[in-house]
C-alpha positions, 0 to 999 in steps of 0.5 A: 617206558610204558604209559603211566596212568594216574588219577588226581582229584579236587572238589568234585573234579576227577582227572585221569592222565596217561603219561608217556614219552614224547615231545611235550604235547598235552591233550585234555578231553581230546583238545589241546590244553591251551584251547581247553583252559582259556586263562594263563593261570590255569595253563600255568597250574597244569605245567607247574609240576613239569616246570619244577622237574624240568620235564616240559618237553619230555612227556606227552600227556593225555588227560580225561577230566570230568566234574567240577569247574575249570579250576578244580579240573586244572588242579586235579590234572596237576595232582595227577601229573605230580603223582606220575612224575614221582612214580617215574623218579622218586627224587621228584617227590621232594621238589613237588612236595615243597611246592605243595603239589603232592597233597590232595585238597580235601575241601568239598562243598558242604551239603544243604540242610533241610529247614535252611536256605543253604548249608549254613544260611537260615531262613529269616527269623520273625519273632512276631 
């Protein structure tokens, strides 16, 4: 099996992963994933597609991720891993799709408008 390259996005975070056969080693930006992501919730999000398809110890994953915050980065990696697992075996798609891991979350920060304090918040109005 050759290396599979996939991209996942969430908010402004972009994750590029390289999935190859191995012993379950996950490296994010040249660090172990449990060192890069400090909380258990974020670690769980990354392992979620692997746990659902029973592939935790089957593949080595090398990820480059940039932009956004840690939660957006973790979810971008999760989407990329899900896409790679579907490319490997089409039967994984039904399991992952049922958990909502195959859909890209399109929500982004709304831009700030001129003449306003933030995207929707206005400056205080004074009648007199």
